[in-house]
C-alpha positions in Angstrom: -5.2 2.1 0.0 -5.9 5.2 -1.9 -6.9 5.5 -5.5 -3.7 7.3 -6.2 -1.7 4.4 -4.9 -3.3 2.1 -7.4 -3.1 4.2 -10.5 0.2 2.6 -11.4 -0.8 -1.0 -11.0 1.5 -2.2 -13.7 4.5 -0.8 -11.8 3.2 -2.6 -8.7 2.9 -5.9 -10.6 6.5 -5.5 -11.8 7.5 -5.6 -8.1 5.8 -9.0 -7.7 2.3 -7.8 -6.8 -0.7 -8.9 -8.8 -2.2 -6.0 -10.8 -5.6 -7.8 -10.9 -5.7 -8.0 -7.1 -4.7 -4.4 -6.8 -7.5 -3.4 -9.1 -10.1 -5.3 -7.1 -8.7 -3.8 -3.9 -8.9 -0.3 -5.4 -12.6 -0.8 -6.4 -13.7 -2.2 -3.1 -11.7 0.4 -1.1 -13.1 3.3 -3.1 -16.7 2.1 -2.7 -16.3 1.5 1.0 -15.4 5.1 1.6 -18.9 6.3 0.8 -20.9 3.1 1.1 -24.3 4.8 0.7 -23.4 6.4 -2.6 -24.0 4.4 -5.7 -21.1 4.3 -8.1 -21.2 4.3 -11.9 -18.7 2.4 -14.0 -17.4 5.4 -15.9 -16.9 7.4 -12.7 -15.0 4.6 -11.0 -12.9 4.0 -14.1 -11.9 7.7 -14.3 -11.2 8.1 -10.6 -9.1 5.0 -10.3 -7.3 5.3 -13.6 -8.5 1.9 -14.9 -9.7 1.4 -18.4 -13.5 1.2 -19.1 -13.2 -2.4 -20.4 -11.2 -3.6 -17.4 -13.5 -1.8 -15.0 -16.5 -3.5 -16.7 -14.9 -6.9 -16.2 -14.1 -6.1 -12.6 -17.6 -4.9 -11.7 -19.3 -7.8 -13.4 -17.1 -10.4 -11.7 -17.5 -8.7 -8.3 -21.3 -8.6 -8.8 -21.3 -12.3 -9.8 -19.6 -13.3 -6.5 -21.8 -11.1 -4.3 -19.3 -8.4 -3.4 -21.2 -5.8 -5.4 -24.8 -5.4 -6.4 -25.9 -3.8 -9.7 -29.0 -1.7 -9.8 -31.3 -3.1 -12.5 -32.5 0.3 -13.7 -29.8 2.9 -13.4 -26.9 0.3 -13.7 -25.1 1.8 -10.7 -23.2 -0.4 -8.2 -23.2 -0.7 -4.4 -21.4 -2.9 -1.9 -22.9 -6.4 -1.9 -24.2 -8.7 0.9 -21.3 -11.1 0.9 -19.0 -8.3 2.2 -21.1 -8.2 5.3 -20.1 -11.6 6.4 -16.5 -10.9 5.4 -16.6 -7.7 7.5 -17.9 -9.6 10.5 -15.3 -12.2 10.2 -12.6 -9.5 10.1 -14.0 -7.9 13.3 -13.8 -11.3 15.0 -10.2 -11.8 13.9 -9.3 -8.2 14.8 -11.3 -7.3 17.9 -9.2 -4.2 18.7 -11.0 -2.2 15.9 -14.5 -3.0 17.2 -13.5 -2.1 20.7 -11.8 1.1 19.6 -14.8 2.0 17.4 -17.1 1.8 20.5 -14.7 4.0 22.4 -14.6 6.5 19.5 -18.4 6.9 19.7 -18.2 7.5 23.4 -15.5 10.2 22.9 -17.3 11.8 19.9 -20.4 12.2 22.1 -18.4 13.4 25.1 -16.6 16.2 23.2 -19.2 16.8 20.5 -16.9 16.3 17.5 -15.6 13.6 15.2 -13.4 10.8 16.6 -11.4 8.5 14.4 -9.6 5.2 14.6 -6.6 4.8 12.3 -4.1 2.1 11.5 -0.8 2.0 9.6 -0.8 0.6 6.1 2.0 0.4 3.7 3.1 3.9 3.0 0.2 5.6 4.7 -2.0 6.0 7.8 -5.6 5.2 7.0 -8.8 5.8 8.9 -10.5 2.5 9.7 -13.5 4.0 11.7 -15.1 7.4 12.0 -17.7 8.3 14.7 -19.7 11.5 14.7 -21.4 12.9 17.8 -25.0 11.7 18.1 -26.3 15.3 18.7 -24.2 17.0 16.0 -26.0 17.8 12.7 -23.1 18.7 10.5 -20.5 15.9 10.2 -16.8 16.9 10.7 -14.8 16.2 7.6 -11.7 14.1 8.1 -9.1 12.8 5.6 -9.4 9.0 5.1 -5.6 8.6 4.6 -2.4 10.6 5.0 1.1 9.6 3.9 3.2 7.9 6.6 6.0 10.5 6.7 6.8 13.4 9.0 4.9 15.1 10.4 2.1 12.5 10.0 1.8 9.3 12.0 3.5 10.3 15.2 1.9 7.5 17.4 3.0 4.9 14.9 6.6 6.0 14.7 7.2 7.1 18.3 8.0 3.6 19.6 10.2 2.6 16.6 14.0 2.7 16.6 16.0 5.9 16.0 16.8 4.6 12.5 13.1 4.2 11.7 12.4 7.7 13.1 15.2 9.2 11.0 13.8 7.5 7.9 10.3 8.8 8.7 11.8 12.3 9.0 13.6 11.9 5.7 10.3 11.1 4.0 8.9 14.5 4.8 7.6 16.5 1.9 10.4 19.1 2.4 13.8 18.6 4.2 13.4 18.9 8.0 16.4 20.9 9.5 18.1 19.5 12.5 16.6 22.0 15.1 13.2 20.9 13.9 14.2 17.2 14.0 15.3 17.7 17.6 11.9 19.3 18.5 10.0 16.4 16.8 12.1 13.8 18.6 11.3 15.5 21.9 7.6 15.4 21.2 7.8 11.7 20.3 9.6 11.1 23.6 6.7 12.9 25.4 4.3 10.7 23.5 6.1 7.5 24.6 6.1 8.7 28.2 2.3 9.4 28.3 0.8 7.3 25.6 -1.3 10.3 24.6 -0.3 13.2 22.4 -1.8 16.1 20.3 -1.4 17.9 17.0 -1.5 21.6 16.5 -4.5 23.2 14.7 -3.7 23.9 11.1 -5.6 24.9 8.0 -7.6 21.7 8.0 -9.8 22.4 5.0 -6.9 23.2 2.7 -4.7 20.3 4.0 -7.4 17.7 3.8 -8.3 18.6 0.2 -4.6 18.2 -0.7 -4.0 15.1 1.4 -7.0 13.3 0.0 -5.7 13.8 -3.5 -2.1 12.8 -2.6 -0.4 9.5 -2.6 2.8 7.7 -3.5 2.2 8.8 -7.1 0.9 12.3 -7.3 -0.2 14.1 -10.4 1.6 17.2 -11.5 -1.4 19.4 -10.9 -1.7 18.0 -7.3 2.0 18.6 -6.7 1.6 22.2 -7.7 -1.2 22.6 -5.2 0.7 20.7 -2.5 3.7 22.9 -2.9 1.8 25.9 -1.5 1.2 23.9 1.7 4.8 22.5 2.1 6.0 25.1 4.6 3.0 24.3 6.9 3.4 20.6 6.4 7.1 20.8 7.4 6.3 22.4 10.7 6.2 20.3 13.8 2.6 19.3 14.4 3.0 17.0 17.4 2.8 19.0 20.6 5.0 18.6 23.7 3.1 17.3 26.7 3.5 20.7 28.4 1.8 22.4 25.4 -1.1 20.0 25.6 -1.8 20.3 29.3 -0.6 23.9 29.9 -3.4 25.7 31.7 -1.8 29.2 31.3 -1.4 29.5 27.5 -3.0 26.4 25.8 -1.8 25.8 22.3 -4.3 25.7 19.4 -5.5 22.1 19.2 -6.2 20.2 16.1 -6.4 16.6 17.4 -5.7 14.8 20.6 -4.9 11.1 20.2 -4.0 8.0 22.1 -1.9 5.0 20.9 -3.2 1.4 21.3 -0.7 -1.4 21.6 -1.1 -5.1 21.1 0.1 -7.9 23.3 3.7 -7.3 22.2 3.6 -3.6 22.9 3.5 -2.7 19.2 1.2 0.2 18.2 -1.6 -1.1 16.1 -4.2 1.6 16.3 -4.5 5.3 17.1 -7.7 6.8 18.4 -8.0 10.6 17.9 -10.5 13.3 18.8 -10.7 16.1 16.2 -11.2 19.0 18.6 -10.1 21.8 16.2 -10.1 24.6 18.7 -8.0 27.7 18.1 -8.2 28.9 21.7 -9.0 26.0 24.0 -10.0 26.9 27.5 -7.6 26.2 30.3 -7.5 22.6 31.2 -9.4 21.5 28.1 -6.4 19.7 26.5 -5.7 17.8 29.8 -9.4 16.7 30.0 -9.4 15.4 26.5 -6.0 13.7 27.0 -7.3 12.0 30.2 -10.4 10.7 28.5 -8.5 9.4 25.5 -5.9 7.7 27.7 -8.7 5.9 29.6 -10.3 4.9 26.3 -7.1 3.5 24.9 -6.5 1.6 28.2 -9.9 0.0 28.0 -9.2 -1.2 24.4 -5.8 -2.6 25.4 -7.4 -4.2 28.4 -9.9 -6.0 26.1 -7.2 -7.4 23.9 -4.4 -7.9 26.4 -2.4 -5.1 24.9 0.1 -2.6 26.3 2.5 0.2 25.4 6.2 0.0 26.3 7.2 3.3 27.9 10.7 2.8 26.6 11.7 1.4 23.2 
């Protein structure tokens, strides 16, 4: 849940959601993204679009119940000890994340770059775990959430119905013409066949800055910046299998990913290696794809999950 999603909490409450709960979720979510960085009341209030008085009440209450800790001198806030137990309980209830997180670290070390585990959440794809290579000094920057619309979220939409895929395409930032839709559908079919896919390398620095600021409710200034990237966003990002494993003319690789299904065959997680190589050597894509496929299989083996090769 991004801060942008929670700016209009009154509108959400009008839809039957509790604005108070949304505000609490916004605060905890924002602080969990950089858990080592202390947060100040005024900064949080400004970033989340919550009034100073309401934020003060939220932080005081969350501190009282142990979800946050307030520094006695500089008055900043950090995540509190009670959330540790809650996090461990969540891991116990949802073992796939812990298993995928371990595999992400293995892949990060193997390919010397960041590896993420992501999940679908209402209206977006969010990163639930990030692992950096143990021997890498400069962490790779990754967006913590992207909107769940074409071209983002391919592994989560590939196994859905044609109606769902069409709706996903319709949510793209700009209209996707039919020839492009056909190419995207072909790439999604490849993904279903293999369980592993890849995205083209794009201008990550610019896109991540824009995506991090975007959400269901985007400020006018952000819309203006986003408009400059729309042509690139509208392009097909998911590669055909032949483009991923082609040893003659490998395509520029942004990320190689593998879908993880639950016991019903429903995709619940995506594990991705952020390779970001403009000219990958021959066979590199195939090697990464094989390693990710094996990692996804180990996670599914641990939870009794699987992927249906056909919808």
